[in-house]
N, C-alpha and C positions, 0 to 999 in steps of 0.2 A: 175553030180549033187552033189554027195557026196563030190567031191573035191571042188566045189564052196562053199558049206555050210561050209566046214572045213576052207576055206580061210576067209570066212566072220567071223567065230568064232575066228580065230586067230587075225584078224584085230580088232575085238571088245575087245579081251583080251589085245592086245598091247595098244589099246586106254585107257583101264582102268588102265593099268600099268603106262602109260605116265601121265594120269590124277592124279593118286595117287602120282607119283613122283613130279609133279608140286605142289600138295597140301603140300607134305612134305617140298619142297624147300621154299614154301611160309611160312610154319610154322617155318622153321629154320630162314628165313629172319625176320619174326615177332619177334622170340625169340631174334635174334641178335639185332634188332631195340630196343627191350625192354632193352637188356643189354647195348646197346650204350646210350640209353636215361638215364638209371640209372647211367651209368658211367659218362656221361656228367654232371649230377646233382652232382655227387660226386666230379668231378674235378673243380667245380665252386669255384672260389677264395673266401676264407673266409676273413672277415674283420680282419685287424691287431689288436692284443690285446697288452696290456701293462702289465708289471710286477705288481703284487699286493703283498702286504705284506704276505698274506696267501699262495699264489703260491710260493713265495720265501721260506717261512717257510717249506712247504711240500717238495720242491726240496732239500733243505738243509738237512732236516731230513732223507730223503730216501738215499741221497748220502753219509751219514755217514757210511753206510754199506761198501762202497768202500774203506774206510780208512783202514780196515783190510787187504785188498789185497795189497795195497801199503806198509803198514807197514811190512808185512811178506816178501816182496821182498827185502826191504832195511835193515832189522834188522839183517840179517845173515852175512853181509859183514864184518864189523869190528870185532865182537866178535867171529868169526869163529875159529881162532887159540886158543883162550882161552877155548872154549867149547871142542875142540879136546883134549887138555891137561887134562881137567876135565874128559872126557870119559875114557882116559887111567888110570887115578887115580881111578875112580869109578869102572872100570872093575877089577882092582887089588884087591880092597877092597871087591868086591862081589864074585869073583871067585878065588882069590889067584894066578893069573897068570898075567904076564906082557904082555900088548898088544903092538904089534909092531906099528910103525908109519903108515905103509901101512894099517893095519887093522883098526886103529883108523880113518884114513882118509876115509876108505871105509864105516864105520858106519856113519860118519858124512855126507858122500855123499848120503847114503840111507835116512837119516833124511831130508836132503835138498830136495831130489827128491820126497819124500812123499807128499810135498806140491802140486806138479804138478799132482801127481797120484790122490790125493783127489780132486783137482780142476777138473780133467776130469770127475770123477764120479758125483760130485756136479753139474757141468754145464749141464751134460746130463739129470739130473733129474729136473733141474730148470723149464723147460717148463711144464712138467706134474704137478709139485707142484703149479706153478703159475696159471694154468688153473683149477686145482682141488680145491685148497683152497683159491685162490685169491692172488693178488699181495701183499696186505697189511699184511695179516695173515702170508703168507710164509716168508716175510721179518722180521716180528716180532719174529716168533719162530726160525728163523735161528740164531738169536743172542744167543740161548741156546748153539748151537755148538761152537760159538766163546768163550763163557765163560768157557765151559768145556776144550777147547783147551788151553786157557790162563792159567787155573789152572794146567793142565798137564805140560806145558812148564815152567811156573815160579816156580813150586814146585819140579821140577825134581832134582835140586841140593840139596834142603833141605832134600828130601827123599833119596837122593843118588841112584837114579834109572835112568840111561840114556836111557832105553827103552821108558820112558815117553816122551822124546824129539821126538822120532820117531812117537809115537801115537799122540802126540799133533800136530805135523806138518801135519799128515794126516787129522786130524779133522779140523784144521784151513783151510786146502786146500779144504775140503768138503764145509766148510762155504763160502769160497771165490768163489768156483765154482758156487754155487747157486746164489751168489751176482752178478757174472759177466754176467749170463744170465738174471737175473731178474731186476736189477737196471736200466741199460740203457733203457730197454723196459718200465718200470714203469715211468721213467722220461719223455720219449717222449709221453707217453699216457696221462700224465697230462698237458703237454705243449700245448699252442695254436700253430697253424701251423707256424707262423712267429717267434716263439721262440724255436722251436724244437732243433735247433742246439746248442744254448746256454744252454738249460736245459739238453740236452743229454751229453754235455761236462763236467757237474759237476762230472760225474763218473770218468773221467780221471783226473780232477782237484784234487779231493780228494785223488786219488792214488798218484799223484805228491807231495801233501802236506805231506802225510804219509811217503813217501820214504825219504824226507828231514828230517822229524822229527825223524824217526827211525835211520837214519845215524848219526844225531847229538847226539842222546842219546847214541850211541856206541862210542863216543869219550872218551879217557882215563880219562879225568877229570870229566866225568859225570857218566855213568854206564859201560864204556868200561874197566872193571877190572874183575879179577877172582871172586871177591865178588859181583860185581854190575850187571853182565850180566843177572841174572834171572829177575831183575826189568825191563829190556827192554821188555821182554815178558809180564810182568804184566801190562804194560802201555796200552796195547790194550783193557783192560777192561773199560777204561775211555770213549772212544767213543761208546762202546757197551752199557754201562749204559745210556749214553746220548740219544742214539737212543731208547732204551727201554722206556725212559721217555717221548719222544716226538712223536714217531710213532703213539700211540693211538689217538692223536689229528689230525692226517692226514686223508685224505679221501681215499677211494678205487678208483681205476681207473674207470673213467666213461665208457670207451670202454669195460672193463671187465663186468661192470654191465649190459650193453646192450647185448653184444654178448653171455655171458655165463649165466646170470641170468634173462635176458629179463626185467630188471628193468629200464624202461625209466624215470620214475618219480625220482627215486633215482639218476640216471645219471644227470637229469636236476638240482637237488639240488646241486650236486657236482660241476657242471659247474658254477652255479650261485655263489657258494662260492669261487671257484678258480678265476673266472674272475672279481668278484667284482660288477656285475650288473646282471640284469634279462633278457637281450637281448641275449639269448643263443639258440634261436629256430633254427637258421641256422646251427650252429655248431652241435647241437643235431641231426638234420635231416641228416647232413653229416655223422655222426656216424651210424645212423640207416641204411642209404643206403649202407654203407660199410658192415654192418652186413648182410643185405639182399643179397648182392653180394657174401658174404662168405658162405651163406647157400646152394649154389649150390654144386652138387656132386664133381666137380673138386677142390673145396676148403675144402673138409672134412679134419679135422685135423688128424694127424698121421704122424709118422716119415717117413714111407715108401712113403706116399703120397707127401712128400716134394721133392722127387727125381723122380716124374712122372708128365707127362703132362705139364701144364703151370707153375707149381711150380719149375720144374727142373732147368731151366736156372737161375732164380732169386736166388735159393738156392746155386748153384755153384758160382755165382758171390759174394754172401755174404761170402762164405767160403774163396774165393780167396782174398777178401778184408781183412779178418782176417789174412790170410797168409802174405799179404803185410805189415801188422803191425809187425808180429813176425820175419819174415825172412829178415826184414830190418836190423837186427842186434842190435836193441836197448837192447834186453835182455842180450846179450853178454857184452855189455858195462856196463850195470847196475850191472850184477853179478860179473864181474871181473874188475871193475873200479880201485879198490885199486891196484891190481896186475899190471894193464896197466900203472898206474902212477909210480909205483916202477921201472918198466922197462924204463921209461922215465927219470930216474935219481933222482926222489924225494926220500927222505930218512926219517927215523924216523916216526913221526906222520903226515908228510906233505901229503902223499897219502890220508889219511883219511880226512884231511881238504879240500883237492882238490875235493874229492868225494862229500862232503857236499856242497861245493861251486857250483859244477856243478848241483847238485840237486836243488839248489836255483834258478839258472839261467833257468833251465828247467821249474820250477814252474812259473817263471815270463813269460816265453814264452807261457805256457799253458793259463795263464790269458789273454795274447794278443790274443790268438786264439778265446777266448770267444767273443771278440768284432768284429772279422772278419768273423766268421763262418756263420752268418746270414746277413752279409752285402751284399747289392745288387751287388757290384762289385766283390765279391769273391765267397762265397758259398763253398759247400763240395768238389766238383770235382777239382776246381782250386787249393784249399789249399792242397788237397791230392797229386795232381801231383807236385806241388811246393815243398812240403815236401819231397817226394821221390826223386825228382831230386836233391834237396840240399844234401840229404844223399848220393846219388850216387856220386856226385862230391866230397863231404867231405871224403868218404871212399877211393877214389883214392889218394887224397892228404894225408890222414893218412898213406897209404902204402909208398908213396914217402918220406915223412918226417921221418918215422921210419927207412927206408932203409938208408937215409942220416945220421941219428942219430947213427945207428949201425956202420956206416963207420967212425965215429969219429967226425962228425960235430955237436958240442954241441948245436949250435943255432937252429938246426932242431928239437930238442926235445921240445923247447918252441912253435915252430910253430905247432908241432904235437898236443900239448895240445889245441891249438887254434882251430885246425880242428876237434878234438874230441868234442869240445864245439859247433861248428857249426853243427856237426852231431846230437847232442842232441837237439839243438834248433829247427832245421828244422823238426825233428821228432815231437816235441810238437805242431807245427803249423798245422799238417795234419794227418799223420799216427797214431798219438797218440790217439786223441779223436774220429775221424770220424768213423772208422770201428765198434766201439762199438754200436753206435745207427743207423748205416746204415741199418741193418737188420730190425729194428723196423719200418723204413720208407718204406721198400720195401714190407712188408707182411701185409695182412689184419688181423682183430681181431681174426678170427678163427685159423689161422695158425701161428700167430706172436709168441706165446709162445714157440712152439716146434721149430720153425725156429731160434729163438734167442738161444735156448738151443743147437742146432746143431752147430751154428756159434761159440758160446762161447766154446764148446767142441773142435772144430778145433783150436781155438786160444790157448787153454791149451796144446793140442798135439804139436803144432808148438813151443810153448814156451819151453816145455820139450825137444824137439829134439835139439833146439839151445843150451839150457843150458847143455845138455849131450855131444854134439859133438864139441862145439867151442874150449874148452881148449885142448882136444887131438889133434884136427887139428892144432890149433895155436902152439902147441909144436913141430909139425912136419914141417909145412911150415912157421912158425913164422908170420911176419907181413903180408904175402901174404894171410892169412886167411881172411882178410878184403875184398879181391877181390870177395869172395863169395857174400858179401852183395852188392858190386857194381853191380854184375850180377842181383841179385834179385830186387834191387830197380829200376834199369833200366827197367827190364822186366815188373814189376808191374806198373811203370809209364806209359809205352806204353799201357798196358792193361787198365788202368783207362781212358786214353785219348780216346781209340778206343771203349771201350765196357761198360763203366760205365756212366750212365746219371746223370745229376744234380738232386738232390732230394729236394732241398730247397723249402719249401712252396707248394710242390706238394702232391696229394693224392697217396696211393699205386697203384691204378689202372692206373693213369696217368704215374707213374714212370715205371711200368711194361710194358706198351705199348711202351714207348720209349726204354726200355731195349731190348725188342724183335725186334724192328725196327733196332736198332744199330747192333744187331747180324746178322739179315738178310742182311743188307746193306754191312757188312763186308764180309759175305760169298758169296754174289753175285758179 
């Protein structure tokens, strides 16, 4: 009797557990259905928008901050030897001892590398600052760092204090680090879905413009002299003052207003101003749905949360996209272009003119990318693969022609310059602009700031590694150092083909679904 009663009780208990389990499954299914419904609403294709004068004004003003980054990359190339000589002279006047060439080179190397160190710190802080104070305010006050840095760099010779060069490079690196995490994100948040690629590319476009300008200012007949080089550093104050004058007339990011301040009416006014009409309900609803999706526990912002759960794989892909840009070898060519041209047989001022000419061609190619990046037949993925593939082939041809040139075939040096040109041009069509705004397209409003900060920091770390290691490796294995870039560009081209989805015109949730699907398909 007792056994029968116990069996009956066990059966009832099992039934209750099974019933509870079914209820939980139904609850999960309902939750999933709600998510799917919300996600499907978010993925609904938004109507195409056109450029408006005010949108162009805001995009141009915001992208002025990127000018500082490009200028600091290009400005150290030509006047470097002049500054090293001044450091030796300054050290003798300050301390009464003669500085050896090795120590002077070491001090200059520290000054140059401080830019990357500052960039790492600045980029890591950019996400917190953008979320805490807003995109617009952070960008506005970031200009203070630029002005302090410009003052240190340009007045160092006047005050005869070479440590100011080191301090100035760190401060300007801090400024550019904040810019690199903030500007691409701000640009894509203001842009309509069909113009995200073009707007996001303004960051790289301004970098390219600034590189050319800084290299041109370093020519001997302009400021490339012992008396003139401080004026090169002073010139960066011009775009800084221009942004300070224009940024107050720009709007805050509508996505920031909704996700961080819960100001829907403010976001509506911003969208109406940017789009030039009042029919913004659909786009506003799209942003609200994205914010609601981001309000779930798995989307809570935080640096550690980016490497857990459903954020982990998108974050890894974003970092690898940044690595694909820097490990492609473009930094090595930019930093040491003058030296590379000298080894190709150019003499006198010819290497400097060649460097400026290459910068101009890269700038033209970046303009070309603006017209292709949102084109129906191209998009981000195809351009990125094409760019990496072009760089891969070019790097092999660079090694071959350099080897022939060193063997005494003079004609090979001219071909080598041509292949370096193709290396730079193919970079500008894909790996140059795309990784910068890729992260902003992949993450929602709640995690976008910190995800952009982590991606930008990884870019700075990779940039620092390439700048630090290329010349020593090149001195050991000579032209074969470019085979490193052959390996990296080939590997990242395959990675992009197999694991990176097309992001053009898609919502973050749609992109992430495709990203996870591609990963599972490859693993299976």
